[in-house]
N, C-alpha and C positions, 0 to 999 in steps of 0.2 A: 592551297597550301603546298609548298614544295618540300619533298622528302627524298630520302636516299633510295636509289635503285641499285641493287647489288653493290659493287664497289664504286659506282659513278656518283659524282657530285658536280654541281654547277661549277664551271671553270676548269674542270679536268681537261687535259690535253691528251688526245689519242696519239699513240706512236705513229710517226709517218710511215706510209707504205709507198715504196718506189716500184713503178711498173714500167718496164721497158716496152716501148711502142714498136713492135715489130710488124713487118708486112703481113706475116702470118696471123698475128693477133687481130689486125684491122680486118683482113679478109674473112677470117674464121668467124669473128663476131658478127659481121654483116650477113654471112651465110646462115649462121645459127639463128639469127633473128629474122630471116627471110627478107632482108633489105638488099635487093639486087640492084640498087642504084649504082651506075658505073663508077661514080666518084669514090666508091668504097673498095673497088677491086681492079680498076683499069687506070693505070697511071697516065696514059696518053689522053684518055677522055677527061680525067681530072685536070690535066694541064690545059686542054682546050677550053675548059670552063673556068680557067683562071687560078687554079690551085697548083702549087708546085709539085704535088704528089697526091696519092690517095689519102683519105683521112677517115678517122674512126667515126662510126655512127653513134647517135645518142643512146640507142638501146644497149650497145656494148658499154658505153660510159655508165649508164644506169646500173648495169649488172656489176661493174667494178666498184661503184660506190656502195651498193648493197653488200658486196663481199667484204669491203673494208669495215663496214659497221658490224656485220655478223661475226667476222673474225675477231673483232675487239670484244664484243659482248658475249660471245660464246654460242654453243650449239642450242641453247634454250631460248635464244633471242628470236623475236619475230618482227619483221619490218612492218610497220603500220602505215607509213607514208614516206614517199621519196619525192621531193620537189626540187628539181635541178634545172639549171639554165646553162647552156653551152656558151663558151666564149672562143678563145683561140683554139684552132683545130689541133688534134693529135695526129702528127705525121710519123711514118716509120722513121726510125733512127733517133727519135727523141725519147725522153723519159718523163713520165707524169708522176708527180709526188702528191699523194693524197694526205691531207691533214684534217683534223677535226677537233672541235671544242664543244664540250657539253654545255648547252645554253639553258636547259631547263630539265628538272626532274620532278615528276609527280607520281607518287606511288611507285609502281613497277615500270613506269614509262619514262624514257629520256628523249630529249630532242637535241640533236647534234648538228652543229653548223659544219659543213664539209666544203673544202676547197681542194681542187686538183689542178696543180700548176705544171706547166712545161716551159721550155725555153722561150716560147712566144708570149707567155702570160698565163692567166687563169683559163684553163680549159673548161672547168666545171665549177659552179658554185651552187650551194643549195642547203636544204635542211632535210634531215632524216629523223623520223620518229620511230623508236624501237621499244618494244616491250620485252622485258627479261623476266621470264617466269621462274619461280623458285623451283629447286630440284624436287622431284616427286618424293614424298615421304617414304622411308624404308619401312616395309610392313613388319609388324612384330612377329616373332616366330610363333608358330602354332604349337600349343602344348595340349596334349590329350591326356585325360585321366585314364589310367589303366586299371581295369577292374578284374582282369583275369578271365573275362568271358569274351566270346566272339560277338560281334555285332549281329543283331537280329536280321535275318534275310526274309524279305516279304516277296510273295509271288507277284 
């Protein structure tokens, strides 16, 4: 049975997120994920291997997809699965636009189809499953009966 999760419904379209692909983003993402392949930081090596420039690694893309989903669903969202496939590379000087559509909602869990496109085509496609927990209940204020006596102290 499919039900509503937070404000999400099947067919909802997430607002697009534009991400400028800078040389710093590509290199920093590779370093942060300990991916020292030269094609992610050395333009000459990338060209020698057939690429016009350095390009983003999959771990950085994975992180950006996760950010896109959690930014949409809020701080109580938890990524349950991220299944992505890379296509056209993200090179510095380009812009990737992430878009998403809610494909399924079951209880407090939604599945979102995500596409990240740049000027060359689709850089990333995939699905993300996210759970959105309800806000924690606000505790009732504690009321104490006053009897006019002090509490008993025991040794």
